[in-house]
C-alpha positions in Angstrom: -78.9 -159.4 156.6 -77.7 -155.9 157.7 -77.7 -153.3 154.9 -74.4 -151.8 154.0 -74.2 -148.1 154.8 -74.5 -145.8 151.8 -71.1 -144.3 150.9 -70.8 -140.5 150.8 -70.8 -138.9 147.4 -69.5 -135.5 148.4 -67.7 -133.7 151.2 -70.8 -132.6 153.0 -72.2 -136.1 153.1 -68.9 -137.4 154.6 -69.0 -134.7 157.3 -72.7 -135.6 158.1 -72.1 -139.3 158.5 -69.1 -138.7 160.8 -71.1 -136.2 162.9 -73.9 -138.8 163.2 -71.7 -141.3 165.0 -72.9 -141.8 168.5 -70.2 -141.5 171.2 -71.5 -142.2 174.7 -68.0 -142.7 175.9 -66.8 -139.3 174.6 -64.4 -141.1 172.2 -64.8 -142.0 168.5 -62.8 -144.9 167.1 -61.3 -144.8 163.7 -63.1 -148.1 162.9 -66.5 -146.3 163.6 -65.5 -143.5 161.2 -64.5 -146.1 158.6 -67.8 -147.9 159.0 -69.7 -144.6 158.5 -67.6 -143.5 155.5 -67.5 -146.8 153.7 -64.5 -149.1 153.8 -64.8 -150.8 150.4 -64.1 -148.0 148.0 -60.8 -146.1 147.3 -62.4 -142.7 146.9 -64.2 -142.3 150.3 -61.1 -143.7 152.1 -58.8 -141.1 150.4 -61.4 -138.4 151.2 -61.5 -139.5 154.8 -57.7 -139.4 155.2 -57.6 -136.0 153.5 -60.3 -134.5 155.7 -58.7 -135.7 158.9 -55.3 -134.4 157.9 -56.8 -131.1 156.7 -58.7 -130.1 159.8 -56.2 -128.3 162.2 -58.1 -129.3 165.4 -57.7 -133.0 164.6 -54.4 -133.0 162.6 -52.8 -130.9 165.4 -53.1 -133.9 167.7 -49.6 -135.5 167.9 -49.3 -138.6 165.8 -52.5 -138.1 163.7 -50.7 -137.0 160.5 -48.4 -140.0 160.8 -51.4 -142.3 161.4 -53.2 -140.9 158.4 -50.0 -141.4 156.4 -49.8 -145.0 157.4 -53.6 -145.5 156.7 -53.1 -143.9 153.2 -50.1 -146.0 152.5 -51.9 -149.3 153.4 -54.9 -148.4 151.3 -52.9 -147.3 148.3 -50.7 -150.5 148.3 -53.8 -152.6 148.5 -55.4 -150.6 145.7 -52.3 -151.1 143.5 -52.2 -154.9 144.0 -55.9 -155.1 143.1 -57.6 -156.0 146.5 -61.4 -155.5 146.4 -61.7 -154.8 150.1 -59.3 -152.9 152.2 -57.6 -154.5 155.3 -56.3 -152.5 158.2 -54.7 -153.7 161.4 -56.8 -153.7 164.5 -54.5 -151.4 166.4 -55.1 -148.7 163.8 -58.8 -149.3 163.6 -59.2 -149.2 167.3 -57.4 -145.8 167.8 -59.8 -143.3 169.3 -60.0 -139.5 169.5 -62.0 -137.1 171.6 -65.5 -136.8 170.0 -65.7 -133.1 171.0 -62.5 -132.3 169.1 -63.9 -134.2 166.1 -67.2 -132.3 166.1 -65.5 -129.0 166.7 -63.2 -129.6 163.8 -66.0 -130.7 161.5 -68.2 -127.7 162.5 -66.1 -125.1 160.7 -66.0 -127.3 157.6 -69.7 -127.1 156.8 -69.7 -123.9 154.7 -66.5 -124.7 152.8 -67.9 -128.2 152.1 -71.1 -126.8 150.7 -69.1 -124.4 148.5 -66.8 -127.2 147.3 -69.7 -129.6 146.6 -71.5 -127.0 144.4 -68.5 -127.1 142.1 -68.4 -130.9 141.7 -69.4 -132.2 138.2 -68.9 -135.4 136.2 -66.3 -134.3 133.6 -63.0 -135.4 132.1 -63.8 -139.0 133.0 -60.5 -140.3 131.7 -58.8 -138.6 134.6 -60.7 -140.8 137.1 -60.8 -144.0 135.0 -59.0 -147.3 135.9 -55.5 -146.2 134.6 -55.8 -142.8 136.2 -56.9 -144.3 139.5 -53.6 -146.3 139.5 -51.7 -143.0 139.0 -53.6 -141.4 141.8 -52.8 -144.3 144.1 -49.1 -143.9 143.3 -49.2 -140.2 143.9 -51.0 -140.7 147.3 -48.6 -143.5 148.3 -45.7 -141.0 147.8 -47.6 -138.4 149.9 -48.2 -141.0 152.6 -44.4 -141.7 152.8 -43.8 -138.0 153.1 -46.3 -137.4 155.9 -44.2 -138.6 158.8 -41.5 -135.9 158.4 -44.3 -133.4 157.5 -45.6 -133.7 161.0 -42.5 -131.7 162.2 -43.0 -128.9 159.6 -45.9 -126.6 160.5 -48.9 -126.8 158.1 -47.2 -129.1 155.5 -49.3 -132.0 156.6 -52.4 -129.9 156.0 -51.3 -129.3 152.4 -51.0 -133.1 152.0 -54.6 -133.2 153.3 -55.7 -130.8 150.5 -54.2 -133.1 147.9 -55.8 -136.3 149.4 -59.2 -134.5 149.7 -59.0 -133.4 146.1 -58.2 -136.9 144.9 -60.9 -138.5 147.1 -63.5 -136.0 145.9 -62.4 -136.5 142.3 -63.0 -140.3 142.5 -66.3 -140.2 144.3 -67.8 -137.4 142.1 -66.1 -138.7 138.9 -64.7 -135.2 138.5 -61.5 -135.2 136.4 -60.8 -131.5 136.9 -60.4 -132.1 140.6 -58.0 -134.9 139.9 -55.9 -132.5 137.7 -55.9 -129.9 140.5 -54.9 -132.7 143.0 -51.9 -133.5 140.8 -51.0 -129.9 140.7 -51.1 -129.7 144.5 -49.2 -133.0 144.7 -46.5 -131.6 142.3 -46.2 -128.5 144.4 -45.7 -130.6 147.6 -43.1 -132.8 145.8 -41.2 -129.8 144.5 -41.2 -128.3 148.0 -39.8 -131.5 149.5 -37.1 -131.7 146.8 -36.2 -128.0 147.3 -36.0 -128.5 151.1 -33.7 -131.6 150.7 -31.4 -129.8 148.3 
């Protein structure tokens, strides 16, 4: 029986497992990234969506922010209805991107990732408990719905990526302080959207 890949426990580990994906065709599929990151837990999936949306070289590809919004939406809905494993449609899993762009985008993330990971601690566990995880799922679902129009507003999708990354890191590191910061960023995005609509 094939052993399940170990899920990343911080940002640097997620970057490492994605960089380790072999791509003889010069393309990396989203399914390969999911397999490396771990497709069974909410935290790593949020972190993955955040990282992809955060990196300009990758998120700047037309359609990527919208795809990450759809991915986040599907994961959050399944989280809220209590699914133990996350289902994604084949057309989304089979989407590919140039492996050179992926590695170029990840390269500049190494030093920031190390800095972020040094600040991760297990604290304020009530903010990453079961009830709080439901709130995080609702917040991320709202972000996902907003990501399609965000694609047409420069850098707004990257800000959504910051929030998703914070929530994902909070869950995998059991760091409630990051969850609080994630909610603050989420609130800022929400206030900006409301202000823009008014």
